[in-house]
N, C-alpha and C positions, 0 to 999 in steps of 0.2 A: 863468715856470714854467707848463707846459701841464697842464691837468687832463684826466684820462682819462674817457671816456664809457662807461657800462655798456651792454653789448650784449645784448639779449634774444634769445630763441629765435624763429626764423622759423616761420611757419605750417607750412611743409613739414617742418621738424624736429619740430614737435609731432605732426604726423600720423604721421611715421615712428615716433616713440616710442610713440604710442598703439597703432599696428599691432603693433610688437614685443611690447609688454606684453600685448596681446590674444592673440597667438600663444603666449606663455609660459603665460598663464592657461588657455587652451584645452588646451594640452598637459598641464598639471598636472591639470585636470579629467578629461581622458581617462584618465590613469594612475589617478586616484582611482576613477573609475567601473569600470575594469577590476579594480581590487583589490576593490571592493565586490562585483562580480559573481562573482569567483573565490572570495571568502570565503563568499558565499551558496551557491555550488555545493558547496564543501567541507562546509559545515554541513549541507546537505540530504543529501549523500552519507553523512555520519556518522550522521545521523538514520535513514536507510534501513538502514544496517548494524545499528543498535540494534534497529530494527523487525524486521529479518530474524531476528535472534537471538531476539527475543520470539516471533515467529511459529513458530519451530522448537519452542518450548515449548508454545505454545497449540494449534497444529494437531497437533503430535505427541501431546499428551495427549488431544485429542479423538479421534484415530484409534486410539489405544491403548485407550481406554475405550469404543470403539464397541460398542453392544449388538446382537448378531447376531439377536435375535428381532424386529427391526424392519427395514423396507426401507432401502436405501442407494441414493442416486441421485448420480451424478457425471458431469459433462460438461465440455466446454470449447468454445472457439470465439470468434467475434467478433460484436459487436452493433452495429447502426447507431444504436441508441438510447443511453440513459444508464444502463441497468441490464442485468445479465446474471447469473443464478443459476448457480453452479458446483457446489456440493456441498450435499446435504441428507441428514441421518442423525440417529439418536438416539445420544447419548453420555452419559457420566457425569460431565462436568465442567461446572460452572456458574460463569460469570464475573460474575453479577449480584451487586452489593454489598449490596442490600437485598432479601432474599428473604422475602416474607410467609409462605411455606411452606417452611422450610429442610429439612423431611424429604423433599422431592422430590429424588430423586437422578438421575432421567433427564430430559434436556432435548433438545428438537428443535433441532439445530444447523444453521445455514445459512451458507455462505460465498458471497458475491456480489461482483461488480464494479460500481461505480457511478461516474458522473461528477458531481462536486459543483459546482454553479454553471456557469460558463462554462469551467471547467478542461478542457483537451483530454486530460489524463492521467486514468487510472483510479485508484480507491482500492479496495483489497480490504477488505470489511466482514465482520464476524462477528456474526450474530444468534442468539438463543436464545429458546425459549419452551417451556412444558410440552407434551409430546405428549398429544393428546386421550385416548388409551387409557391414559395413566398417571394423569391427574388426574380424580378422580371428580366434583368440583363443577364442572358445566358453566357455572354462572352467574358463576363467578369468572374474570376475564380478566387475563392478563399481557401488557402491551404490549411488543411486540418492538422494542427499541431497539438497533439494530446499532451496533457500535463499529468504528472504523477500526483495522485491524491492519497495513496496509501502504499507503503512499502513493507517489506518483510512478511509478505502474505504466504502462509503455508497452505491454507485452503480457504476458499470463499464460495458461498452459495447465496443466491437470492430465492426468496419464497414469496408467493403472491396469494393474498387472502381476500376472497369475495364474501365469505361468511365467517363468523367468529369461530376460531379454533379449527378452521378448515383451510389448509394451505396446499399449494402445488408448486412445483419447481419449474414450470414452463407456462408461458402464455403468449398468444399472438392475437392481438385485437385490431380489428379493422377500424377505419375512421368512423367516429360516431358510435362505436360499440360500447359495451359495458366494461368499465375499467375496474380493476381491483380496488378494494377499499384501502388496503395497506400493502406495502412492500417491506419485507423483513430481510435484513442482511445479517448473515451469520459468517463470521470470519475468525480464522485462527492465525495468530501472529507468532512467529518464532524468532527468538533472540538467543543464539547459542543452543543450549539444551533446554531453555525455558520456553514453554508453549502457553499462550494465553488465548482464551476463546471469548469473543464478544458477540452480542446479539443486539442489533439496532432495528427499530420498527418505525416506519415512516407513513404518514397519511398521504393519499394520492389526490391531487387536483382539487384542493380546497379553496384556492384563490381565484380560479377562473370559472 
């Protein structure tokens, strides 16, 4: 009676098995990486949609409560640096959560674009502080702490409309001057390779 011998794997067979296993693992990792990237883009896009809706309320209220007895400055454009001021005016909406002087109703509002850290994209910031002509106590200071209202900005421009279908991208109005009827915001948001463009139009000074 002959006894059979166990036959092991040859070195070539082991190398082929390792290579095939590596290819399968690399493929699975690639699919997983794409899924993570896709999920991150979708999540960021959803966050931007929520931020845009919030911006409609914040900027809309700021422009609706704009005080016409104070100057209004609005511009747009590009900057080679990390900061660009776009809007500056006095309004009647305060977003400060801890106001030492809650009776102050007028605040100087600024909207600006800034790059945070090494991020190539812009973030739209909103800052506020008491206007010097409103606040009598010159010794008291309110630190201007801007808050981020819109992230992932690839490009952003403001346009000012005094007549229907006639816009310009800059205005500087003295106190008591003629204010634009509408301010339009045109913004491009980027999430990975996806670029979305949004246009928002706001009436100016309807409540005061």
